[in-house]
C-alpha positions as CSV (number, residue, x, y, z in Angstrom):
1,M,38.8,31.6,45.2
2,L,38.5,33.6,42.0
3,P,38.0,37.4,42.4
4,L,34.6,38.6,41.4
5,I,36.0,40.5,38.4
6,A,37.3,37.2,37.0
7,V,33.9,35.5,37.5
8,L,32.2,38.4,35.8
9,L,34.4,38.1,32.7
10,L,34.4,34.3,32.6
11,A,30.6,34.1,32.6
12,P,30.2,35.3,29.0
13,I,33.2,33.3,27.9
14,A,31.6,30.1,29.4
15,G,28.3,31.0,27.6
16,I,30.2,31.4,24.3
17,L,31.9,28.0,24.7
18,I,28.6,26.3,25.7
19,G,26.9,27.9,22.8
20,F,29.2,26.2,20.3
21,T,28.3,22.7,21.7
22,L,24.5,22.9,22.2
23,H,21.8,23.2,19.6
24,E,21.3,26.8,18.5
25,S,17.7,26.9,19.8
26,R,19.2,26.9,23.3
27,M,21.2,30.1,22.6
28,H,18.5,32.4,23.8
29,G,18.3,30.6,27.1
30,I,22.1,30.7,27.5
31,A,22.1,34.4,26.9
32,I,19.4,35.0,29.5
33,L,21.2,32.8,32.0
34,V,24.6,34.5,31.5
35,S,23.1,38.0,31.6
36,T,21.2,37.2,34.8
37,I,24.4,35.9,36.4
38,T,26.4,38.9,35.3
39,L,23.8,41.3,36.5
40,A,23.7,39.6,39.9
41,I,27.5,39.7,40.1
42,V,27.6,43.4,39.1
43,L,25.0,44.3,41.7
44,F,26.9,42.3,44.4
45,M,30.1,44.1,43.3
46,A,28.4,47.4,43.7
47,F,27.2,46.5,47.2
48,L,30.7,45.5,48.2
49,F,32.2,48.6,46.6
50,W,29.8,51.0,48.4
51,S,30.3,49.0,51.7
52,N,34.0,49.7,51.5
53,S,34.7,46.1,50.9
54,S,36.2,46.5,47.4
55,S,39.1,44.3,48.3
56,Q,36.8,41.3,47.9
57,I,36.1,42.3,44.3
58,G,39.8,41.8,43.5
59,N,42.2,43.0,40.8
60,I,43.7,40.9,38.0
61,V,47.1,41.2,36.3
62,V,48.1,38.8,33.5
63,P,51.5,39.1,31.8
64,Y,51.2,40.0,28.2
65,L,54.3,41.7,26.7
66,Q,56.8,41.2,29.6
67,N,59.7,42.8,27.8
68,A,57.7,46.0,27.5
69,S,56.2,45.7,30.9
70,I,52.7,45.5,29.4
71,N,50.0,43.4,31.1
72,I,46.4,42.6,30.7
73,G,44.9,44.2,33.8
74,F,41.5,44.6,35.4
75,T,40.2,46.7,38.3
76,V,37.1,48.6,39.3
77,T,36.7,52.3,40.1
78,Q,33.7,54.3,41.3
79,T,33.2,55.6,37.7
80,S,33.3,52.2,36.1
81,M,31.2,50.7,38.8
82,I,28.2,53.0,38.1
83,I,28.4,52.6,34.4
84,L,28.8,48.8,34.8
85,V,25.5,48.7,36.6
86,A,23.7,50.5,33.7
87,V,25.3,48.3,31.1
88,A,24.6,45.1,32.9
89,L,20.9,46.1,33.1
90,V,20.8,46.8,29.3
91,F,22.3,43.4,28.4
92,F,19.9,41.7,30.9
93,G,16.9,43.4,29.3
94,A,18.1,42.7,25.8
95,S,18.7,39.0,26.6
96,I,15.1,38.6,27.7
97,A,13.6,40.4,24.6
98,Q,15.9,38.8,22.0
99,S,13.8,35.6,21.5
100,S,10.9,37.8,20.3
101,M,13.2,39.8,17.9
102,I,15.6,37.1,16.6
103,S,14.0,34.0,15.0
104,E,16.9,32.6,12.9
105,K,20.6,32.0,13.1
106,E,20.3,32.1,16.9
107,R,23.8,30.7,17.5
108,I,25.4,33.6,15.6
109,Y,23.3,36.2,17.3
110,G,23.8,34.6,20.8
111,I,27.6,34.4,20.4
112,S,27.8,37.9,19.1
113,F,25.6,39.1,22.0
114,L,27.9,37.5,24.6
115,V,31.1,38.8,22.9
116,A,29.6,42.3,22.9
117,Q,28.8,41.8,26.6
118,L,32.3,40.5,27.4
119,G,33.9,43.4,25.4
120,T,31.9,46.0,27.2
121,F,32.6,44.6,30.6
122,G,36.3,44.3,29.8
123,V,36.5,47.9,28.7
124,L,34.9,49.2,31.9
125,L,37.1,47.1,34.1
126,S,40.4,47.8,32.2
127,A,43.3,48.9,34.3
128,N,45.4,49.9,31.4
129,L,45.1,51.1,27.8
130,I,46.0,47.9,26.0
131,T,43.3,46.0,27.9
132,F,40.9,48.8,27.0
133,Y,41.9,48.5,23.3
134,I,41.6,44.7,23.1
135,F,38.1,44.6,24.6
136,W,36.9,47.6,22.8
137,E,37.7,45.9,19.5
138,L,35.8,42.8,20.7
139,S,32.7,44.8,21.3
140,E,32.9,46.6,17.9
141,V,33.3,43.3,16.0
142,A,30.3,41.8,17.8
143,A,28.2,44.8,17.1
144,F,29.2,44.7,13.4
145,F,27.9,41.1,13.1
146,I,24.7,41.9,14.9
147,I,23.9,44.7,12.4
148,F,25.3,42.9,9.3
149,V,23.4,39.6,9.9
150,F,20.3,40.6,11.7
151,G,19.5,44.1,10.7
152,S,16.8,45.5,8.3
153,F,16.8,45.9,4.5
154,D,19.9,48.2,4.3
155,R,21.8,46.4,7.1
156,R,25.0,45.6,5.1
157,H,25.6,49.2,4.2
158,A,24.9,50.3,7.7
159,A,27.2,47.6,9.1
160,M,30.1,48.5,6.8
161,K,29.7,52.2,7.6
162,F,29.7,51.4,11.3
163,L,32.8,49.3,10.9
164,V,34.7,52.0,9.1
165,Y,33.9,54.6,11.8
166,S,34.7,52.1,14.5
167,F,38.1,51.3,12.9
168,A,38.9,55.0,12.7
169,S,37.9,55.4,16.4
170,T,40.0,52.6,17.7
171,L,42.9,53.6,15.5
172,L,42.9,57.1,17.0
173,F,42.8,55.5,20.4
174,L,45.8,53.3,19.6
175,F,47.8,56.3,18.4
176,A,47.0,58.1,21.6
177,A,48.0,55.1,23.7
178,L,51.3,54.8,21.9
179,L,52.0,58.5,22.5
180,I,51.1,58.1,26.2
181,F,53.5,55.1,26.5
182,E,56.2,57.1,24.8
183,Y,55.9,60.2,27.0
184,A,54.5,58.8,30.2
185,G,56.4,55.5,30.2
186,T,53.2,53.7,31.3
187,I,49.8,52.7,30.1
188,E,48.3,52.0,33.5
189,I,45.3,54.3,33.7
190,A,45.8,55.1,37.4
191,A,49.5,56.2,36.8
192,I,49.2,58.1,33.6
193,A,48.2,61.5,35.0
194,Q,51.2,61.8,37.3
195,S,53.6,60.4,34.8
196,I,52.6,62.5,31.8
197,S,52.3,65.8,33.8
198,S,56.0,66.6,33.0
199,A,55.4,66.2,29.2
200,N,55.1,69.3,27.0
201,V,51.6,70.9,27.0
202,S,51.4,70.6,23.2
203,I,52.0,66.8,23.5
204,Q,49.3,66.4,26.2
205,L,46.9,68.4,24.1
206,A,47.7,66.3,21.0
207,I,47.0,63.1,23.0
208,A,43.8,64.6,24.4
209,T,42.6,65.6,20.9
210,L,43.2,62.0,19.6
211,L,41.2,60.6,22.6
212,I,38.4,63.1,22.3
213,L,38.0,62.4,18.6
214,S,38.1,58.7,19.2
215,F,35.5,58.7,21.9
216,G,33.5,61.4,20.1
217,I,32.9,58.9,17.3
218,K,31.7,56.3,19.8
219,M,29.3,58.5,21.7
220,P,28.8,60.0,19.0
221,V,29.1,63.8,18.6
222,F,28.8,66.2,15.7
223,P,30.4,65.9,13.1
224,L,31.6,62.4,13.9
225,H,28.1,60.8,13.9
226,G,27.8,59.7,10.3
227,W,27.4,56.1,11.2
228,L,24.6,56.7,13.7
229,P,21.4,57.0,11.6
230,E,21.9,53.8,9.6
231,A,23.3,51.7,12.4
232,Y,20.7,52.5,15.0
233,S,17.8,52.3,12.5
234,E,18.9,49.2,10.6
235,A,20.1,47.1,13.7
236,P,17.5,44.8,15.2
237,P,15.8,46.4,18.3
238,T,18.0,44.4,20.7
239,G,21.0,45.4,18.7
240,S,20.0,49.1,18.9
241,M,19.7,48.6,22.7
242,I,23.3,47.3,22.8
243,L,24.5,50.2,20.6
244,G,22.7,53.0,22.3
245,G,22.3,51.6,25.8
246,A,25.7,50.0,26.3
247,L,28.4,50.6,23.6
248,S,27.9,54.3,23.4
249,K,28.7,54.4,27.1
250,I,32.2,53.3,26.3
251,G,32.6,56.7,24.7
252,A,31.3,58.5,27.7
253,Y,33.6,56.5,30.0
254,G,36.6,57.1,27.7
255,L,35.9,60.9,27.9
256,L,35.8,60.7,31.7
257,V,39.1,58.9,31.7
258,T,40.6,61.4,29.2
259,V,39.7,64.3,31.5
260,L,41.3,62.5,34.5
261,I,44.6,61.4,32.8
262,I,45.5,64.5,30.8
263,P,46.3,67.3,33.3
264,A,46.8,70.1,30.7
265,L,43.3,69.5,29.3
266,S,41.7,71.2,32.2
267,S,42.9,74.7,31.0
268,Y,41.2,74.1,27.6
269,M,38.0,72.4,28.7
270,Q,35.8,75.3,27.5
271,Y,36.7,74.4,23.9
272,V,35.7,70.8,24.3
273,A,32.5,72.0,26.0
274,I,31.5,74.0,22.9
275,L,31.9,70.8,20.8
276,F,29.5,68.8,23.0
277,A,27.0,71.7,23.6
278,F,26.8,72.3,19.8
279,S,26.4,68.5,19.2
280,A,23.6,68.3,21.7
281,V,21.6,71.2,20.2
282,Y,22.3,70.0,16.7
283,A,21.1,66.5,17.4
284,A,18.0,67.8,19.2
285,L,17.1,70.0,16.2
286,I,17.6,67.0,13.8
287,T,15.5,64.9,16.1
288,I,12.4,67.1,15.8
289,R,12.6,66.8,12.0
290,Q,12.5,63.0,11.9
291,T,9.5,61.1,10.6
292,E,10.2,57.6,11.9
293,L,10.4,56.3,15.5
294,R,13.7,54.6,15.2
295,S,15.6,57.6,13.6
296,T,13.9,59.9,16.2
297,I,15.2,57.7,19.1
298,A,18.7,57.5,17.4
299,Y,19.1,61.3,17.3
300,A,17.5,61.7,20.7
301,S,20.2,59.3,22.0
302,M,22.9,61.5,20.3
303,A,21.5,64.6,21.9
304,G,21.5,62.9,25.3
305,M,25.1,61.9,24.9
306,G,26.0,65.5,24.0
307,V,24.5,66.7,27.2
308,I,26.4,64.0,29.2
309,G,29.6,65.1,27.4
310,F,29.0,68.7,28.2
311,A,28.5,67.9,31.9
312,I,31.8,65.9,31.9
313,T,33.7,68.9,30.5
314,A,32.5,71.0,33.6
315,N,35.0,68.8,35.4
316,N,33.6,69.1,38.9
317,Q,32.3,66.5,41.2
318,T,28.6,67.5,41.0
319,A,28.5,67.6,37.2
320,V,30.4,64.3,36.9
321,Y,28.1,62.5,39.3
322,G,25.2,64.0,37.2
323,A,26.7,62.7,34.0
324,L,27.1,59.2,35.6
325,Y,23.5,59.2,36.8
326,S,22.4,60.5,33.4
327,I,24.2,57.5,31.8
328,I,21.9,55.2,33.9
329,A,18.8,57.1,32.8
330,H,19.9,57.3,29.2
331,S,20.8,53.6,29.0
332,I,17.5,52.4,30.4
333,G,15.3,55.0,28.7
334,I,16.8,54.6,25.2
335,S,16.8,50.8,25.5
336,V,13.1,50.7,26.3
337,L,12.3,53.2,23.5
338,F,14.1,51.0,21.0
339,L,12.3,47.9,22.2
340,C,9.0,49.7,21.9
341,S,9.7,50.9,18.3
342,G,10.8,47.4,17.4
343,A,7.6,45.9,18.7
344,I,5.5,48.6,16.9
345,M,7.4,47.9,13.6
346,K,6.8,44.2,14.0
347,A,3.1,44.6,14.6
348,Y,2.2,47.2,12.1
349,G,5.0,47.0,9.5
350,T,5.8,50.7,9.8
351,D,7.2,53.1,12.4
352,I,6.4,56.3,10.4
353,I,5.0,58.6,13.0
354,E,2.3,60.1,10.9
355,K,0.9,56.7,9.9
356,L,0.5,55.5,13.4
357,H,-2.6,56.6,15.3
358,G,-4.5,55.5,18.3
359,L,-1.9,52.9,19.4
360,V,-3.1,53.3,23.0
361,E,-6.4,51.5,22.0
362,S,-4.8,48.8,19.9
363,S,-1.6,48.3,21.8
364,S,-2.1,49.7,25.3
365,N,0.7,47.9,27.0
366,I,3.4,49.1,24.6
367,S,1.9,52.6,24.6
368,Y,2.2,53.0,28.4
369,V,5.7,51.5,28.3
370,F,6.7,54.0,25.7
371,L,5.3,56.8,27.9
372,A,7.2,55.6,30.9
373,A,10.5,55.4,28.9
374,A,9.9,58.9,27.6
375,L,9.4,60.2,31.1
376,I,12.7,58.5,32.2
377,Q,14.5,60.0,29.2
378,V,13.3,63.6,29.9
379,G,14.0,63.4,33.7
380,M,10.6,63.3,35.3
381,P,10.2,62.9,39.1
382,L,10.9,59.4,40.5
383,T,13.3,58.7,37.7
384,P,17.1,58.8,37.6
385,G,16.8,61.4,34.9
386,L,15.6,64.0,37.3
387,I,18.5,63.5,39.7
388,A,20.9,63.5,36.7
389,D,19.5,66.8,35.4
390,I,19.7,68.5,38.9
391,L,23.3,67.4,39.4
392,M,24.4,68.2,35.9
393,L,22.8,71.6,35.7
394,T,24.2,72.5,39.1
395,G,27.7,71.5,38.2
396,I,27.5,73.0,34.7
397,F,26.3,76.4,36.0
398,S,29.0,76.5,38.6
399,K,31.6,76.0,35.9
400,F,30.2,77.9,32.9
401,S,27.8,80.4,34.6
402,Y,24.9,81.5,32.3
403,A,26.5,79.8,29.3
404,G,25.3,76.6,30.9
405,F,21.7,77.4,30.0
406,I,22.5,76.1,26.5
407,V,22.1,72.6,27.8
408,I,18.5,73.2,28.6
409,I,17.7,73.6,24.9
410,P,18.2,70.0,23.8
411,I,16.5,68.7,27.0
412,F,13.4,70.8,26.2
413,L,13.3,70.0,22.5
414,I,13.5,66.2,23.1
415,F,10.9,66.5,25.9
416,A,8.5,68.4,23.5
417,Y,9.0,66.1,20.5
418,L,8.6,62.8,22.4
419,F,5.3,64.0,23.8
420,R,4.3,65.3,20.3
421,I,4.9,61.7,19.1
422,L,2.8,60.4,22.0
423,E,0.0,62.8,21.0
424,I,0.1,61.9,17.3
425,S,0.8,58.2,17.3
426,F,-0.4,56.9,20.6
427,F,-3.3,59.0,22.0
428,S,-4.8,60.5,18.8
429,K,-7.9,58.6,17.6
430,E,-7.8,60.1,14.1
431,N,-7.5,57.2,11.6
432,E,-7.1,54.9,14.5
433,M,-5.2,51.6,13.9
434,R,-7.7,48.8,13.7
435,Q,-5.3,46.0,14.3
436,F,-5.2,44.8,17.9
437,Y,-1.8,43.8,19.0
438,V,-0.7,42.3,22.3
439,V,3.0,42.9,22.8
440,D,5.1,39.8,23.2
441,N,5.4,38.8,26.9
442,N,9.2,38.7,26.8
443,V,9.4,42.3,25.4
444,L,6.9,43.5,27.9
445,L,8.8,41.8,30.8
446,A,12.2,43.3,29.6
447,C,10.7,46.8,29.5
448,I,8.9,46.5,32.9
449,L,12.1,45.2,34.6
450,L,14.2,48.0,33.1
451,I,11.6,50.6,34.1
452,C,11.4,49.2,37.7
453,A,15.2,49.5,37.9
454,A,15.0,53.1,36.8
455,V,12.4,53.9,39.4
456,A,14.5,52.2,42.1
457,F,17.5,54.4,41.2
458,G,15.2,57.4,41.0
459,L,13.8,56.8,44.5
460,F,17.0,55.8,46.1
461,P,20.0,57.6,44.5
462,S,22.2,56.6,47.4
463,L,22.3,53.1,45.9
464,L,24.9,54.3,43.5
465,I,26.0,57.8,44.6
466,R,28.0,58.4,47.8
């Protein structure tokens, strides 16, 4: 019997192959079916993992470059399992909503969507750096086509900019992987830390710098975020979900792996912390200056990833668990916010905050969904964001003492501005929008399912944290 990891990776591949044979109008259904199957597999894997039955999940090793002892390998860890749940939920929600957002070239979109899903799953399940690199490239190429073909007016410029930054990110990672292989003699993630500990500290720090820059582009962090405004704003709403809710989590996961495999980095973590703290505050300050919903959500996403990165640099169990739970809250909250902004743009032809008024009267469903997503994003009770904030702040304060208070600034600014948007665009009756708009049922269903998942994880954190 095939291990569950193999089934999880084969499901998108099967969907891609079927998509080439059927009429393109069937691609939306194929994407929904594959995403539902993969979500079910991931949840079952999580159940087995937390039940101490991880042996049933299995590991995979496929010979690749035998002369160099390099294999394509897959495994699952506690860290990857938690992020995998978040990512599977995002792809599931995006698959349901895509029929309302994509009305042409369905085959190209569906195949790109499934390749992005395969690439993301492959990265999170990678047992070694070469597997990580291959699947990371897959996800980047798929995201490029989603932006380039299905984005807004300036999509081609945004897609090319995204591609350039992505190429730089993966190239830095490849250089780091080659250095690790040279000085550690292995690229197996589980074995690197012990093998490279004997290497010179300067070599370890050089490798860590390459990896942090690589994953910093992906998250992104200041000043490596040049691709973010255009890519997030020009991508279709479901594409923005994939970028912000799934692919950016590769950066966070990579940062976690970097902290684990480079022993010398622990003595210099405060410098990395400064980078992420500054990035979070900078992104939050830029957020409150935005005039459009999509760009606001894009920079809010960057601020959230900066907070997550800052928590990871605290490098203690409490902060890391908080970062992992924040990834769940961030993935779901940002994904729903992007869906809402896309629905509003489709209905009213604009997402300029000052031009939208009284949406709660004309589009009550999407208004309350936006409110729920904002509450998830800022960490209100009954949401995973609250648990994440408690754990992150506890771990950060134990590491950095009063300096940890800096992380409260971006959280507060994002909280204040999101509710300012709600006041101006949704609940204000001044110049009320006269058009009545009923949100598409698929978009509404995707949002509700994601919000319900968030509430479940908020009520029962033991589902994912042991």
